[in-house]
C-alpha positions in Angstrom: -9.1 -11.5 32.1 -11.1 -9.9 29.5 -10.6 -6.4 30.4 -6.6 -7.1 29.5 -7.2 -8.7 26.3 -10.2 -5.7 25.6 -6.8 -2.9 26.2 -4.4 -4.8 24.6 -6.8 -4.7 21.6 -7.4 -0.8 22.0 -3.7 -0.2 22.2 -3.0 -2.1 18.9 -5.8 -0.6 17.0 -4.6 2.9 18.3 -1.3 2.1 16.2 -2.8 0.9 13.2 -5.1 4.0 13.2 -5.1 6.3 10.3 -3.9 9.9 11.0 -3.0 12.5 8.0 0.4 13.5 7.9 0.2 17.6 8.5 2.7 19.8 7.7 3.4 23.3 6.3 3.1 23.9 2.9 6.7 25.3 2.3 7.7 22.2 5.1 6.2 20.0 1.7 7.7 21.9 -0.9 11.4 21.4 0.5 10.7 17.6 1.3 9.4 17.0 -2.4 12.6 19.1 -3.9 15.1 17.4 -1.4 13.3 13.8 -2.6 13.0 15.1 -6.1 16.6 15.8 -6.3 18.1 12.5 -4.4 15.4 10.6 -7.1 16.8 12.0 -10.3 20.3 10.3 -9.1 18.3 7.0 -9.9 17.3 7.8 -13.3 19.4 6.0 -16.3 22.0 8.2 -18.1 23.9 6.3 -20.2 23.2 2.7 -22.2 24.7 -0.2 -20.4 27.8 -1.3 -23.4 26.3 -5.7 -23.8 23.9 -6.4 -25.6 20.9 -8.4 -24.6 20.0 -9.5 -20.9 21.9 -12.5 -19.9 20.8 -12.6 -16.4 17.2 -10.7 -16.7 15.7 -9.3 -13.0 13.0 -7.9 -12.6 11.0 -6.3 -15.5 13.3 -8.1 -17.6 11.5 -11.8 -16.9 8.5 -10.1 -18.4 9.0 -7.5 -20.9 11.7 -7.0 -23.3 14.0 -3.6 -22.1 16.1 -3.9 -25.2 15.0 -0.5 -26.4 17.2 0.9 -23.4 20.2 -0.1 -25.5 19.4 2.9 -27.5 21.0 6.2 -26.8 18.7 8.3 -27.8 16.3 6.8 -26.0 17.3 6.8 -23.2 18.3 10.3 -23.4 14.9 11.3 -23.9 13.6 8.8 -21.2 16.0 10.2 -18.3 14.8 13.6 -19.5 11.3 12.7 -19.4 11.6 11.2 -15.9 13.3 14.2 -14.8 10.9 16.7 -16.2 7.7 14.3 -14.3 9.6 14.1 -11.0 10.2 17.8 -10.8 6.5 18.1 -12.1 5.3 15.8 -9.1 7.3 17.6 -7.0 5.4 20.7 -7.7 2.3 18.5 -7.1 1.2 18.2 -10.6 -0.6 14.9 -11.7 1.1 13.0 -9.1 -0.5 9.7 -10.5 1.3 9.9 -13.8 4.5 11.9 -13.0 5.5 9.5 -10.0 4.1 6.4 -12.0 6.1 7.3 -14.9 9.4 8.4 -12.8 9.2 4.9 -10.7 8.4 2.7 -14.4 11.8 4.2 -15.7 13.7 3.7 -12.8 12.8 0.3 -12.1 13.2 -0.3 -15.9 16.7 1.1 -15.9 17.8 -0.8 -12.7 16.1 -4.0 -14.0 18.0 -3.9 -17.4 21.2 -2.9 -15.3 20.8 -5.9 -12.8 20.5 -7.9 -16.4 23.2 -6.9 -17.8 25.1 -8.0 -14.6 25.6 -4.5 -12.8 24.6 -5.8 -9.1 23.8 -2.7 -7.1 21.4 -2.1 -4.5 21.8 1.8 -3.8 19.0 2.9 -5.5 16.7 0.6 -2.9 15.7 2.7 -0.7 14.7 5.7 -3.0 13.1 3.5 -5.3 10.8 2.5 -2.4 10.2 6.0 -1.5 9.0 7.0 -4.8 6.9 3.7 -4.8 5.3 4.9 -1.5 4.9 8.7 -3.4 3.0 7.2 -6.0 0.9 5.0 -3.7 0.4 7.9 -1.4 -1.0 10.0 -4.5 -3.0 7.0 -6.2 -4.7 6.0 -2.9 -5.8 10.0 -2.7 -7.6 9.8 -5.7 -10.0 7.8 -3.8 
């Protein structure tokens, strides 16, 4: 009986064994550029039209996202998020670049949801962006 349990435990541990992701440089560049291209669709491009946040969601519960009402602010946030996403795709200061882009995307989607514009189209890409940021922070250890 103990041999069976031991065998099962060895197989379960093997499932969670750390193995680095190995791929060629050109494959990483292509993966990162395609991801950056897809993630730019998440960045807020126009300010929402309703004043305030009548239905607070996400970050709107914890902070005032009223700064996203201003068209100039939205333009600069989307521009900086696009630039930092490109820098992150090139492997430059990944924890900072992915972190800033993640904040802008989550803030803009939270503000949209708080405006009553319910949409789930960007959830998978936002989770991928979160995973990219977490991997970049983990690599600093």
